[in-house]
C-alpha positions, 0 to 999 in steps of 0.5 A: 500500500502507498505511503501516507501523504504528510498533509493527510493528518491535518485533514483527519483532525478536521474530520474529528471536530464535529464528533460528539460521541465516541461512536462518531469518533470511531466511525471517522477513525475507522474510515481513515484507517481503512483508506489510509493504511488499509485496516478494516477493524478499529476499536477504543478501550478506556481506563477508568482510573489512572492506576490502570488495572483494566481496560473497558471496551467502549466502541468497536467498528468492524465486521466482528462487532458481536463477537468482540463485545461478547469476548472482550468487553472488559480486559484485566491488565494484571497478568496479561503480558500484552496489555501490561506492556501497552499500558506501560509504554508510550509507543505503539505495540505491534504483534504481527501474529497473535496466534504465535506471540507469547504475550497474547491471551490465546483463549481470546485469540482463538475465539476472535481469530486474531491475526495482527494486533496494533495497540497505540496508547492514548494519553491526555496531559500525560495521563493514561486515557486508553488504547486505540486498537487496530488489526486483522482477523481470520482470512485477512491474514497477518499484516503488520504496518510499515514504519511510515504507516505506523507513524501515521497511526501514532499521529491519528492516535494523538488527534484521537486523544485530543478529540476523546478528551474533548468528548469526555469533558462535554460528557462530564459537563453534561453529567455535572449539570444533570447532577446539579439539577437532581440536587436542586430538585431534592433540595427544593423538595426538602425545603418544601417539606420544611415549609409545610411542616412549619405551616402544620405546626402553626395550625396545630398551635391554635388547634390545640388551644381550641381542643383544650377548651372543647375537651375540658368543657365537654368533660365538665358538662359530662360530670355536671349533668344527669340527663342522658341525651346531654351526656350522650352529646357531651360524650360525642364531643369528647370522642370527636375531640380525641380524634382531633387530638390524634390528628393534631399530634400527627401534624406536629410529628410532621412539623417536628415540633412535638416534644420527644421523650428520648431513651436509649433504644436497641433497634433490633429488639424494638423491630423484633417486637414490632414485627410480631404485631405487624405479622398479625396485620399481614396476609399469609401471601406476604413474607416478612423478614428481619435481618439484624445487624451485628453489634448494633449501637443504640439510638436515642428515640421516642419509642412510641413515635419510632414505632409509628414510623416503622408501622406506617412504612410496613403497612404501606409496603403491605398495601403495595403487594396486593398479590403477595410478596416479601418485605425485608427489614435490615439494620446496619451501622453506616458512617456518612463522611463530609465528602459523601454529604457534599454530593448528597444534600440530604445527608448530614455527616455522622454515624448512623443506624440504618434500617432499610425496608425493601418490598417487592410491590408494584413500585412507584414512578419518579413523579410519585416518589418526588411527592411521597412525603408531602402531607395529604398526598396519597396514591390510595383511594380517597376512602383508604388513607389521609396521605399523612402517614409518610409525611408524619414519618418524615417529620418524626425521623427528621426530629430525631436528627435522622433522614428518611429516603425513598427509592422506587421503580414501577414493577420492581418495588420500593426501598425506604431507608431510615437513618438514625444517629447512633449513640453509646448510652446504655439502656436503663430499665424504667421504674414502676409507675406510681399510682395516681393520687386524688386530684383535689386541692389540700389546704387551699393550695394556690395556683398561678396560671399564665396563658395568653389564650382567653378561652384556655385561661378561663377553662383552666381556671374553672377546672382548678377552682372546681378542684378546690384550688385558689387560682390566679390567672395572667395573660403573659409570662412577664405578668406571672413574674411580676405577680410572683415577686409579691405573692407566694404560690404553690405552683405555676402553670405556664404556657410555653408560648406567651407574648413578650418574654421567652419561656426560658427567660420567664422560667429563669426569672421565676427561679430567681424570685422563688427557687423552690416554686414548682413550674409546669409547662403547658403547650402543644407547640413550641416554635424556637423552644426545645421542650426537652431542653427546658424540662431537662435544664430546669428539672420541670414538668410538661403538660401536653395540650390539649389536656382534659380535667383529669390530665390537668388535675393528675399532673398538678397533684402529682407535682404538689405531692412530690411524686416522681413522674 
């Protein structure tokens, strides 16, 4: 074959400019190799890392396309004399007859009927990029290139390296843009859920005050009348208020503003007990399995709320497998580092106990997964669910300092991952519960009530007065401090959210004025205040709204009698 004209390489470089993919690149290279030096088979193999341990075939052009992809999609470099020499070399390696050369893999040669092999290293900025390969097969016989042809192939490889680097840069930029869009979408989803949680918390604050009045007022009516119809009506009001109280707690759990009663929890033990209950709710067509992680650290959790999370996830998995299937729960310890958090905006670095729930159900589309934690969003029938279950679960997990994620594909199933911060605290068995004391006052005990809602303030005064307490009410924490400066009280019932001073400031001031004065915090919502921190720092009690007369009497009597919670 004639020698290659010296100006041909420049024309080849121009042809490579429009190539946007490796397939385009290879098509141009194959045509050039065929016309310029007479080789019909060309291929690209790339190294994914600078430390080249394997070469991956990314494109092949020639008559043996199927055979090459089947026999050599990935080639291990270590132990292959030919490839080891190629990746170490800066010059092309030519094997005139692959059948007899001791450096070649004879198993692959037999499958593909290789004859002549030409491997030219591709480098980009002195770093390994891959290999530009050419050769002959079968009846083509053996045909090594002349020195001039080999020089031209090296020139082609140099131009291919530049074009391949450009294509890789474009692909990396497009992937980065795609990843950025995914991160933005996930961040927007998290921010939307946070905003909805704040809205739910604000609604629950007013709702709890209303429920306190309704529940307490209806209970007082029930205790005061004997007429059967009136008592039935009062009982209906109380039952409705109890259902509303449960809904409010769900909203607060979603908003992460409901207080937690944390205690060290062994998730393996907790899930084992919970699954005994769950099995009774599952049909026999669904297999339920728990894979317990070894040496699992404890987590700090509100066990009842955590049970609610896993119960919601299990029941959703059951509903996703109407024809039967398998639900697997698996626990393990994972560590998320700073580098991982940089590429996963939902993640917070730390050591976690991860519980993975995987079902073989119908799965969900990406659009559904994007909205799965939104309140009142549901894929079930209108009469089958409220759409609060996963939103509540999301809020509870976030409130525990953890993360809740979902991955699903239609027809494949769904996977939920619950990350909870690990702790090393030991489990302390709870003591026996103390029997309830009489709710009524003794010796004209004086109660100071600080509550900004007039209706709640009025109903609290009515309840306590009926119990024999001497009650004084004010509408703010500042007014309570001023009154406590001049008068002695046996107990202060303080709403966490009052105008003016913060709750922590009010408690600080009351303790300065009356160090031994018992304080009870009452609230169903406390934005900006950590109830757990307040009750721990000041060793004071908390009464959850909405409360009824029995709950109010019982808490106050227990504290005045010095009975531990």
